[in-house]
ZAVEX-134903 format. One record per residue (C-alpha): residue in three letters; residue number from 1; y, x negated, z. Coordinates in steps of 0.5 Angstrom, whole numbers. Layout:
# ZAVEX-134903
BADO    aa     i       Y       X       Z
BADO   ALA   NUM       Y       X       Z
...
# end
This chain:
# ZAVEX-134903
BADO    aa     i       Y       X       Z
BADO   MET     1     106      48       3
BADO   LYS     2     103      42       5
BADO   THR     3      96      40       3
BADO   LYS     4      91      38       8
BADO   ILE     5      86      35       2
BADO   ARG     6      88      29      -1
BADO   ILE     7      85      25      -7
BADO   LEU     8      83      18      -4
BADO   PRO     9      85      12      -7
BADO   GLU    10      80       8     -12
BADO   ASN    11      80       2      -7
BADO   LEU    12      78       6      -1
BADO   CYS    13      73      10      -5
BADO   ASN    14      70       3      -7
BADO   LYS    15      70       1       0
BADO   ILE    16      66       7       2
BADO   ALA    17      61       6      -3
BADO   ALA    18      60      -1      -1
BADO   GLY    19      58       2       6
BADO   GLU    20      52       5       3
BADO   VAL    21      50       0      -2
BADO   VAL    22      52      -7       1
BADO   GLU    23      49      -7       8
BADO   ARG    24      48     -14       8
BADO   PRO    25      48     -21       4
BADO   ALA    26      41     -19       2
BADO   SER    27      43     -12      -1
BADO   VAL    28      48     -16      -5
BADO   VAL    29      42     -21      -8
BADO   LYS    30      38     -14      -9
BADO   GLU    31      43     -11     -14
BADO   LEU    32      45     -17     -17
BADO   LEU    33      38     -19     -19
BADO   GLU    34      36     -12     -21
BADO   ASN    35      42     -13     -26
BADO   SER    36      39     -19     -28
BADO   LEU    37      32     -17     -30
BADO   ASP    38      35     -11     -33
BADO   ALA    39      39     -16     -38
BADO   GLY    40      32     -19     -40
BADO   ALA    41      33     -25     -36
BADO   THR    42      27     -30     -36
BADO   GLU    43      30     -35     -31
BADO   ILE    44      34     -33     -25
BADO   ARG    45      37     -38     -20
BADO   VAL    46      40     -36     -13
BADO   GLU    47      44     -40      -9
BADO   VAL    48      46     -38      -2
BADO   GLU    49      51     -41       4
BADO   GLN    50      51     -39      11
BADO   GLY    51      46     -34      10
BADO   GLY    52      50     -31       4
BADO   LYS    53      56     -30       9
BADO   LYS    54      60     -35       5
BADO   LEU    55      57     -35      -2
BADO   ILE    56      52     -32      -6
BADO   ARG    57      51     -34     -13
BADO   VAL    58      47     -31     -18
BADO   MET    59      46     -34     -25
BADO   ASP    60      41     -32     -31
BADO   ASP    61      40     -33     -38
BADO   GLY    62      40     -25     -40
BADO   GLU    63      44     -22     -46
BADO   GLY    64      51     -23     -42
BADO   MET    65      57     -19     -43
BADO   GLY    66      63     -19     -48
BADO   ARG    67      70     -18     -46
BADO   ASP    68      71     -11     -46
BADO   ASP    69      64     -10     -42
BADO   ALA    70      66     -15     -37
BADO   PHE    71      72     -11     -35
BADO   LEU    72      68      -4     -35
BADO   CYS    73      63      -7     -31
BADO   LEU    74      68      -7     -25
BADO   GLU    75      70       0     -26
BADO   ARG    76      66       6     -21
BADO   HIS    77      60       9     -25
BADO   ALA    78      61       5     -31
BADO   THR    79      54       3     -33
BADO   SER    80      50       2     -40
BADO   LYS    81      43       5     -37
BADO   ILE    82      44      12     -38
BADO   ARG    83      48      17     -43
BADO   SER    84      46      24     -41
BADO   ASP    85      43      28     -36
BADO   GLU    86      36      27     -39
BADO   ASP    87      37      20     -38
BADO   LEU    88      38      21     -31
BADO   PHE    89      31      24     -30
BADO   ARG    90      27      19     -34
BADO   LEU    91      30      12     -32
BADO   GLN    92      27       6     -34
BADO   THR    93      31       1     -31
BADO   LEU    94      32      -2     -24
BADO   GLY    95      40      -1     -24
BADO   PHE    96      43       6     -26
BADO   ARG    97      49       8     -22
BADO   GLY    98      54       4     -24
BADO   GLU    99      57       3     -17
BADO   ALA   100      54      -4     -15
BADO   LEU   101      59      -9     -18
BADO   PRO   102      65      -5     -16
BADO   SER   103      63      -4      -9
BADO   ILE   104      61     -11      -8
BADO   ALA   105      68     -14     -11
BADO   ALA   106      71      -9      -6
BADO   VAL   107      69     -13       0
BADO   SER   108      69     -20      -2
BADO   ARG   109      72     -25      -7
BADO   PHE   110      68     -24     -13
BADO   MET   111      68     -28     -20
BADO   LEU   112      64     -26     -26
BADO   ARG   113      63     -31     -32
BADO   SER   114      59     -28     -38
BADO   ARG   115      58     -30     -45
BADO   THR   116      53     -26     -50
BADO   GLU   117      49     -31     -55
BADO   ASP   118      53     -29     -61
BADO   SER   119      59     -31     -58
BADO   LEU   120      63     -37     -58
BADO   GLU   121      66     -36     -52
BADO   GLY   122      65     -33     -45
BADO   TRP   123      70     -29     -40
BADO   GLU   124      71     -30     -33
BADO   ILE   125      74     -25     -28
BADO   TYR   126      76     -26     -21
BADO   ALA   127      78     -21     -16
BADO   GLU   128      79     -20      -9
BADO   GLY   129      78     -14      -5
BADO   GLY   130      77     -10     -11
BADO   THR   131      83     -12     -15
BADO   VAL   132      83     -17     -21
BADO   LYS   133      87     -23     -20
BADO   ARG   134      86     -27     -26
BADO   ALA   135      82     -26     -33
BADO   GLY   136      81     -30     -39
BADO   ALA   137      76     -34     -44
BADO   VAL   138      72     -39     -41
BADO   GLY   139      67     -44     -44
BADO   CYS   140      60     -42     -41
BADO   SER   141      52     -42     -43
BADO   SER   142      50     -35     -45
BADO   GLY   143      48     -30     -40
BADO   THR   144      52     -28     -33
BADO   ILE   145      54     -32     -27
BADO   ILE   146      56     -28     -21
BADO   GLU   147      59     -31     -15
BADO   VAL   148      61     -27      -8
BADO   ARG   149      65     -31      -3
BADO   ASP   150      67     -29       4
BADO   LEU   151      63     -22       4
BADO   PHE   152      66     -17       8
BADO   PHE   153      73     -22       9
BADO   ASN   154      77     -15       9
BADO   THR   155      73     -11      13
BADO   PRO   156      72     -15      19
BADO   ALA   157      68      -9      23
BADO   ARG   158      63     -10      18
BADO   ARG   159      62     -17      18
BADO   LYS   160      61     -17      26
BADO   PHE   161      54     -13      25
BADO   LEU   162      51     -19      21
BADO   ARG   163      46     -23      24
BADO   ARG   164      45     -31      25
BADO   ASP   165      44     -35      18
BADO   GLU   166      37     -35      19
BADO   THR   167      36     -28      20
BADO   GLU   168      40     -26      14
BADO   MET   169      37     -31      10
BADO   GLY   170      30     -28      12
BADO   HIS   171      32     -22       9
BADO   VAL   172      35     -25       2
BADO   GLY   173      28     -29       2
BADO   ASP   174      24     -22       3
BADO   VAL   175      28     -19      -3
BADO   ILE   176      27     -24      -8
BADO   THR   177      20     -24      -6
BADO   LYS   178      19     -17      -8
BADO   LEU   179      22     -17     -14
BADO   ALA   180      19     -24     -16
BADO   LEU   181      12     -20     -15
BADO   ALA   182      14     -15     -19
BADO   HIS   183      16     -19     -25
BADO   PRO   184      11     -25     -25
BADO   GLU   185      14     -27     -32
BADO   VAL   186      21     -29     -30
BADO   GLN   187      22     -35     -26
BADO   PHE   188      26     -35     -20
BADO   ARG   189      29     -40     -15
BADO   LEU   190      32     -39      -9
BADO   ILE   191      37     -45      -6
BADO   HIS   192      40     -45       1
BADO   SER   193      45     -50       3
BADO   GLY   194      42     -55      -2
BADO   ARG   195      35     -54       0
BADO   SER   196      30     -50      -5
BADO   LEU   197      26     -45      -1
BADO   ILE   198      23     -41      -7
BADO   ASP   199      21     -44     -14
BADO   VAL   200      16     -40     -18
BADO   TYR   201      15     -41     -25
BADO   ARG   202      13     -36     -30
BADO   HIS   203       6     -33     -29
BADO   THR   204       2     -29     -34
BADO   ALA   205      -2     -26     -28
BADO   LEU   206      -1     -23     -21
BADO   PRO   207      -6     -27     -17
BADO   GLU   208      -2     -33     -20
BADO   ARG   209       5     -30     -17
BADO   VAL   210       2     -28     -11
BADO   GLY   211      -1     -35      -9
BADO   ALA   212       5     -38     -11
BADO   LEU   213       9     -33      -6
BADO   LEU   214       4     -31      -1
BADO   GLY   215       0     -37       0
BADO   ARG   216      -6     -39      -4
BADO   PRO   217     -11     -38       1
BADO   LEU   218     -10     -31       1
BADO   LEU   219     -13     -30      -6
BADO   GLN   220     -20     -31      -3
BADO   ASP   221     -19     -24       1
BADO   LEU   222     -16     -20      -5
BADO   VAL   223     -20     -15      -9
BADO   PRO   224     -17     -13     -16
BADO   VAL   225     -15      -6     -17
BADO   ALA   226     -15      -3     -24
BADO   VAL   227     -15       5     -24
BADO   GLU   228     -13      10     -29
BADO   GLY   229     -12      17     -27
BADO   PRO   230     -10      24     -30
BADO   ASP   231      -3      25     -33
BADO   GLU   232      -2      17     -35
BADO   LEU   233      -3      15     -27
BADO   VAL   234      -5       8     -27
BADO   LEU   235      -6       4     -21
BADO   GLN   236      -6      -4     -21
BADO   GLY   237      -5      -9     -16
BADO   LEU   238      -9     -13     -11
BADO   LEU   239     -12     -10      -4
BADO   ALA   240     -14     -15       2
BADO   GLN   241     -21     -14       5
BADO   PRO   242     -20     -10      12
BADO   ALA   243     -22     -17      16
BADO   ALA   244     -15     -20      13
BADO   SER   245     -11     -14      16
BADO   ARG   246      -4     -16      20
BADO   SER   247      -1     -13      26
BADO   THR   248       5     -10      22
BADO   SER   249       6      -7      15
BADO   ALA   250      11     -12      13
BADO   SER   251       5     -15       8
BADO   VAL   252       5      -8       4
BADO   TYR   253       8      -9      -2
BADO   THR   254       8      -2      -6
BADO   PHE   255      12      -1     -13
BADO   ILE   256      13       5     -18
BADO   ASN   257      14       3     -25
BADO   GLY   258      16      -4     -23
BADO   ARG   259      21      -2     -17
BADO   TYR   260      20      -4     -10
BADO   ILE   261      19       3      -6
BADO   ARG   262      18       4       2
BADO   ASP   263      15      11       1
BADO   ARG   264      12      15       6
BADO   VAL   265       7      19       1
BADO   VAL   266       5      12      -2
BADO   GLN   267       4       9       5
BADO   HIS   268       0      15       8
BADO   ALA   269      -4      15       2
BADO   LEU   270      -6       7       3
BADO   MET   271      -7       8      10
BADO   GLU   272     -12      14       8
BADO   GLY   273     -16       9       3
BADO   TYR   274     -17       4       9
BADO   ARG   275     -19      10      14
BADO   ASN   276     -25       8      19
BADO   LEU   277     -24       0      16
BADO   LEU   278     -18      -2      20
BADO   GLU   279     -18      -3      28
BADO   LYS   280     -12       1      31
BADO   GLY   281      -6      -2      30
BADO   ARG   282      -7      -6      24
BADO   TYR   283      -5      -6      17
BADO   PRO   284      -7      -8      10
BADO   VAL   285      -5     -13       6
BADO   ALA   286      -3     -10      -1
BADO   ILE   287       1     -11      -7
BADO   LEU   288       0      -4     -11
BADO   PHE   289       4      -2     -18
BADO   LEU   290       4       5     -19
BADO   SER   291       5       7     -26
BADO   ILE   292       8      14     -27
BADO   ASP   293      11      18     -32
BADO   PRO   294      19      17     -30
BADO   ALA   295      20      25     -31
BADO   LEU   296      15      26     -25
BADO   VAL   297      19      22     -20
BADO   ASP   298      26      22     -18
BADO   VAL   299      29      15     -16
BADO   ASN   300      36      18     -15
BADO   VAL   301      35      20      -8
BADO   HIS   302      38      14      -4
BADO   PRO   303      43       9      -5
BADO   THR   304      39       3      -4
BADO   LYS   305      33       7      -9
BADO   HIS   306      28       5      -4
BADO   GLU   307      26      12      -3
BADO   VAL   308      23      17      -8
BADO   ARG   309      21      24      -9
BADO   PHE   310      15      26     -13
BADO   ARG   311      15      32     -17
BADO   ASP   312       7      33     -15
BADO   GLN   313       7      29      -9
BADO   ARG   314       0      31      -7
BADO   ARG   315      -3      29     -13
BADO   VAL   316       0      22     -13
BADO   HIS   317      -3      22      -6
BADO   ASP   318     -10      24      -7
BADO   PHE   319     -10      19     -13
BADO   ILE   320      -8      13      -9
BADO   SER   321     -12      14      -3
BADO   ALA   322     -18      15      -8
BADO   ALA   323     -17       9     -12
BADO   VAL   324     -16       5      -6
BADO   ARG   325     -23       8      -3
BADO   GLU   326     -27       7      -9
BADO   THR   327     -24       0     -10
BADO   LEU   328     -26      -2      -3
BADO   ARG   329     -33       2      -3
BADO   PRO   330     -37      -4      -6
BADO   SER   331     -35      -9       0
BADO   ALA   332     -36     -14      -5
BADO   TRP   333     -33     -20      -1
BADO   LEU   334     -39     -20       3
BADO   SER   335     -43     -24      -2
BADO   ARG   336     -41     -31      -2
BADO   GLN   337     -42     -31     -10
BADO   ASN   338     -36     -26     -11
BADO   GLN   339     -29     -29     -10
BADO   PRO   340     -25     -23     -12
BADO   CYS   341     -19     -27     -15
BADO   GLY   342     -21     -34     -16
BADO   ASN   343     -20     -33     -24
BADO   SER   344     -18     -26     -24
BADO   THR   345     -12     -24     -29
BADO   ILE   346      -8     -17     -27
BADO   PRO   347      -2     -17     -32
BADO   VAL   348       3     -12     -29
BADO   SER   349       7     -10     -35
BADO   GLU   350       8      -3     -37
BADO   SER   351       4      -4     -44
BADO   ASN   352      -2      -7     -40
BADO   ALA   353      -2      -2     -35
BADO   LYS   354      -3       3     -40
BADO   GLU   355     -10      -1     -42
BADO   ALA   356     -13      -1     -35
BADO   PRO   357     -20       1     -35
BADO   PRO   358     -22       8     -34
BADO   PHE   359     -24      10     -27
BADO   GLN   360     -31       8     -25
BADO   PRO   361     -34      10     -18
BADO   ALA   362     -38       4     -15
BADO   VAL   363     -43       9     -12
BADO   PRO   364     -47      15     -15
BADO   GLY   365     -43      21     -13
BADO   THR   366     -47      27     -14
BADO   ALA   367     -50      30      -8
BADO   GLN   368     -57      30     -10
BADO   GLU   369     -57      22     -11
BADO   HIS   370     -54      21      -4
BADO   LEU   371     -59      26      -1
BADO   ARG   372     -64      22      -4
BADO   ARG   373     -62      15      -1
BADO   VAL   374     -61      18       6
BADO   GLN   375     -68      21       5
BADO   GLU   376     -71      14       3
BADO   SER   377     -67      11       9
BADO   LEU   378     -70      16      14
BADO   ALA   379     -77      15      11
BADO   ASN   380     -77       7      12
BADO   TYR   381     -74       8      19
BADO   ALA   382     -80      12      20
BADO   ARG   383     -85       7      18
BADO   THR   384     -82       1      21
BADO   HIS   385     -80       4      28
BADO   PRO   386     -86       5      32
BADO   GLU   387     -85      11      37
BADO   GLY   388     -81       9      43
BADO   SER   389     -79       2      40
BADO   GLY   390     -71       4      40
BADO   PRO   391     -67      10      39
BADO   ALA   392     -66      13      32
BADO   VAL   393     -60      17      29
BADO   PRO   394     -61      24      31
BADO   LEU   395     -60      27      24
BADO   ALA   396     -64      33      21
BADO   PHE   397     -65      32      14
BADO   PRO   398     -70      36      10
BADO   ARG   399     -76      32       8
BADO   ALA   400     -77      30       0
BADO   GLU   401     -82      35      -1
BADO   GLU   402     -78      41       2
BADO   SER   403     -72      39      -2
BADO   GLY   404     -76      38      -9
BADO   THR   405     -74      31     -10
BADO   MET   406     -78      25      -9
BADO   PRO   407     -75      18      -6
BADO   ARG   408     -73      13     -11
BADO   GLU   409     -73       6     -11
BADO   VAL   410     -67       2      -9
BADO   GLU   411     -65      -4     -12
BADO   ARG   412     -65     -10      -7
BADO   GLY   413     -57     -11      -5
BADO   PHE   414     -54     -17      -1
BADO   PHE   415     -57     -15       6
BADO   SER   416     -64     -14       3
BADO   GLU   417     -64     -21       0
BADO   LEU   418     -62     -25       6
BADO   LYS   419     -67     -29       9
BADO   ILE   420     -68     -27      17
BADO   LEU   421     -68     -33      22
BADO   GLY   422     -69     -29      28
BADO   GLN   423     -64     -25      34
BADO   TYR   424     -59     -29      38
BADO   ARG   425     -59     -26      45
BADO   ARG   426     -62     -19      43
BADO   SER   427     -55     -17      40
BADO   PHE   428     -54     -21      33
BADO   ILE   429     -58     -22      27
BADO   LEU   430     -59     -29      25
BADO   ALA   431     -60     -30      17
BADO   GLN   432     -59     -35      11
BADO   ASP   433     -55     -33       5
BADO   GLY   434     -56     -40       0
BADO   ASP   435     -54     -45       5
BADO   ASP   436     -49     -41       9
BADO   LEU   437     -51     -38      16
BADO   VAL   438     -50     -31      17
BADO   LEU   439     -49     -27      24
BADO   ILE   440     -50     -20      24
BADO   ASP   441     -48     -15      29
BADO   GLN   442     -54     -11      30
BADO   HIS   443     -50      -5      34
BADO   ALA   444     -44      -5      29
BADO   ALA   445     -49      -5      23
BADO   HIS   446     -53       1      25
BADO   GLU   447     -47       4      28
BADO   ARG   448     -44       4      20
BADO   ILE   449     -51       7      18
BADO   GLY   450     -51      13      23
BADO   PHE   451     -43      14      22
BADO   GLU   452     -44      15      14
BADO   ARG   453     -50      19      15
BADO   LEU   454     -47      24      20
BADO   ARG   455     -41      25      16
BADO   ASP   456     -45      26       9
BADO   GLN   457     -49      31      13
BADO   PHE   458     -43      35      15
BADO   ARG   459     -40      35       8
BADO   GLN   460     -46      37       5
BADO   GLY   461     -47      43      10
BADO   ARG   462     -42      48      12
BADO   VAL   463     -37      47      18
BADO   ASP   464     -40      50      24
BADO   ARG   465     -35      54      28
BADO   GLN   466     -34      56      35
BADO   ALA   467     -31      63      36
BADO   LEU   468     -26      63      42
BADO   LEU   469     -27      68      47
BADO   PHE   470     -19      69      47
BADO   PRO   471     -15      67      41
BADO   ALA   472     -10      63      42
BADO   VAL   473      -3      65      39
BADO   LEU   474       1      59      36
BADO   GLU   475       8      59      35
BADO   PHE   476      12      55      29
BADO   ASP   477      18      55      26
BADO   PHE   478      20      58      19
BADO   ARG   479      18      52      15
BADO   GLU   480      12      50      19
BADO   SER   481      10      58      18
BADO   ALA   482      11      58      11
BADO   LEU   483       7      51      10
BADO   LEU   484       1      54      14
BADO   LYS   485       1      60      10
BADO   GLU   486       0      56       4
BADO   HIS   487      -5      52       7
BADO   LEU   488      -9      57      10
BADO   GLU   489     -15      57       5
BADO   GLU   490     -16      49       7
BADO   PHE   491     -16      50      14
BADO   GLY   492     -21      55      13
BADO   ARG   493     -26      50      10
BADO   LEU   494     -25      45      15
BADO   GLY   495     -27      50      20
BADO   PHE   496     -21      54      23
BADO   ASP   497     -20      61      23
BADO   LEU   498     -13      63      23
BADO   GLU   499      -9      69      22
BADO   PRO   500      -2      71      21
BADO   PHE   501       0      75      28
BADO   GLY   502       7      77      26
BADO   GLY   503      13      73      25
BADO   ASN   504      12      66      25
BADO   ALA   505       6      66      30
BADO   PHE   506      -1      65      28
BADO   ALA   507      -8      67      32
BADO   LEU   508     -13      62      32
BADO   LYS   509     -19      65      33
BADO   ALA   510     -25      60      31
BADO   VAL   511     -25      52      31
BADO   PRO   512     -30      47      29
BADO   ARG   513     -35      47      34
BADO   LEU   514     -35      39      34
BADO   LEU   515     -28      40      37
BADO   GLY   516     -25      42      44
BADO   ASP   517     -21      48      44
BADO   ALA   518     -15      45      47
BADO   GLU   519     -15      39      42
BADO   ALA   520     -16      44      36
BADO   GLU   521     -10      47      38
BADO   ARG   522      -6      41      38
BADO   LEU   523      -9      39      32
BADO   VAL   524      -7      45      28
BADO   ARG   525       0      43      30
BADO   ASP   526       0      36      28
BADO   VAL   527      -3      37      21
BADO   VAL   528       2      42      20
BADO   GLY   529       7      37      22
BADO   GLU   530       4      32      17
BADO   ILE   531       4      36      11
BADO   ALA   532      11      38      12
BADO   LEU   533      12      30      12
BADO   VAL   534       8      28       6
BADO   GLY   535       5      34       3
BADO   LYS   536      -2      33       6
BADO   SER   537      -6      31      12
BADO   GLY   538     -12      27      14
BADO   LEU   539     -11      29      21
BADO   VAL   540     -17      34      21
BADO   GLU   541     -22      29      18
BADO   ASP   542     -19      23      23
BADO   ALA   543     -21      27      29
BADO   LEU   544     -28      29      26
BADO   ASP   545     -29      22      24
BADO   GLU   546     -28      20      31
BADO   VAL   547     -33      25      34
BADO   PHE   548     -38      22      29
BADO   ALA   549     -36      15      31
BADO   VAL   550     -38      17      38
BADO   MET   551     -44      20      36
BADO   ALA   552     -46      14      32
BADO   CYS   553     -44       9      37
BADO   HIS   554     -49      13      43
BADO   SER   555     -55      14      38
BADO   VAL   556     -56       7      35
BADO   ILE   557     -59       1      36
BADO   ARG   558     -55      -3      42
BADO   ALA   559     -53     -10      44
BADO   ASN   560     -59     -13      48
BADO   GLN   561     -64      -9      45
BADO   SER   562     -70     -13      42
BADO   LEU   563     -72     -12      35
BADO   SER   564     -78     -14      31
BADO   GLN   565     -78     -17      24
BADO   PRO   566     -80     -10      21
BADO   GLN   567     -74      -7      24
BADO   ILE   568     -69     -12      22
BADO   GLU   569     -71     -12      15
BADO   ALA   570     -71      -4      15
BADO   LEU   571     -64      -4      18
BADO   LEU   572     -62      -9      13
BADO   ARG   573     -64      -5       7
BADO   ASP   574     -61       1      10
BADO   MET   575     -54      -3      10
BADO   ASP   576     -55      -4       3
BADO   ARG   577     -55       4       2
BADO   VAL   578     -49       6       6
BADO   ASP   579     -41       5       4
BADO   PHE   580     -36       1       7
BADO   LYS   581     -42      -4      10
BADO   ALA   582     -37      -9      12
BADO   HIS   583     -34      -6      18
BADO   CYS   584     -36      -1      23
BADO   PRO   585     -33       6      24
BADO   HIS   586     -28       3      29
BADO   GLY   587     -26      -3      24
BADO   ARG   588     -30      -8      27
BADO   PRO   589     -33     -13      23
BADO   VAL   590     -41     -13      22
BADO   MET   591     -42     -20      20
BADO   LYS   592     -39     -27      20
BADO   ARG   593     -41     -33      15
BADO   LEU   594     -41     -40      17
BADO   SER   595     -41     -45      11
BADO   LEU   596     -46     -51      11
BADO   ASN   597     -39     -55      10
BADO   GLU   598     -37     -52      16
BADO   VAL   599     -43     -53      20
BADO   GLU   600     -43     -60      18
BADO   ARG   601     -36     -61      20
BADO   MET   602     -38     -58      27
BADO   PHE   603     -43     -64      28
BADO   LYS   604     -38     -69      25
BADO   ARG   605     -42     -70      19
BADO   THR   606     -39     -72      12
# end
């Protein structure tokens, strides 16, 4: 009987693998650079013609290969990176599949030339369409040179999908930028048609490499991150202040154990850390390096290795979001004396990552201390705001005598130290900081104060529930139902009363008092969907924060409202007592600064 199942020829298998690994010239550059880095290269040169369609040449000074290894590297699943099952789940290298070189050679005219340092001669292998045409000894320097010509010459259907040279070149430059950020100790050079596009020398610290690749002016807006968590979790890198946001997420560079990744859990955690600090539709600038035990993360889930799977993604999510939040909490960029990255050195090697300082919150974290700060703030406002002079935040905190605590003196901060000059159009406070002119939006400033107090009150007390006259029955699919059963206790803490109603249905009996019935039902569904994606959801907190922001917006000082000198002083003092004081809850800036030089230039002074 004639069989229907056939074993595919090796050449066809390589072309199929190439369809997964080699999407465009940038994919070739990525795979070759990762091999060079794994070989210990300290200098890498990339030459490209016609956006990589005509030629890609990668030269490195790594350890090189001998004759046998040069031939073996063109075989499928031949690799020096892993030896056993245990190695596959504790990966320390960028490449490990053993598919890159045979897949690239299958769809191009491929030449490899390599020599080890202790060898007198190197070896050269030339292949077309995956078939070796010639091989022999050759004189060359130690290291490896790989040339990829006429990409997709034998698969014209794939070649038609390539874009213009400029577009393909942009993708190549992006790949090199990401790898260069992760390896500041390596020199990278990119040349396109004889023109040097990227040329970065070896750097000892991440800020130097960031300045060379992304522009030195950006360094003024970056804040260093160095946080060590439990179970060897370490987060290092640079975060931009919220004012330096972008319209897309293209400026978010996240790395896990030195590997660039686009992971939804990490992205979600980063955005959670910036919650209430960015305007809608804006994204931060971030260069973050997460160090984690390789056994706790699986990078073998996608051919391009851009996606990963964490063993405990919720713990990783919470660690990253908390680290980002605590790094941004002090708002250190408000002070002109604080230049975050001017002289900062943040090495990103794994050995240095282990030496990161322990996590130290910038603001006292106990509820009693936070309550004392709020009580003193209210006492100051009561003294400095005469009755009828303007609205105050309608919060009902207990007095110090009732709570058994006494107000404490708070150190004067940035806003308290400003020299008040007056009010502009009854909307902006004019102040002086040294030689700089500072403009403060009084409504945005007071809105942040009111928002933080409302949220603090909500967190310290129990969530008020509103029982529904007619419980809503919500139907879910099997997966969502299982997730909801697992997180019922968490929903209860947030003010939802959910009970199983048979099958995959749940009865919603009560909702948080601050949220409407219809909105709460939709929110439950959205939260379950997000938990299914990233293992955790911040949608409930987002919805409550929106309510708090609206309440704060309608209960604080408005624009076009005159303020007395004591009222301005009280407002500035309270700004020093709240977190994330640089922006209002909607992400708008609270203050702007004009240096003396900027003012003098306005008037043509030298």
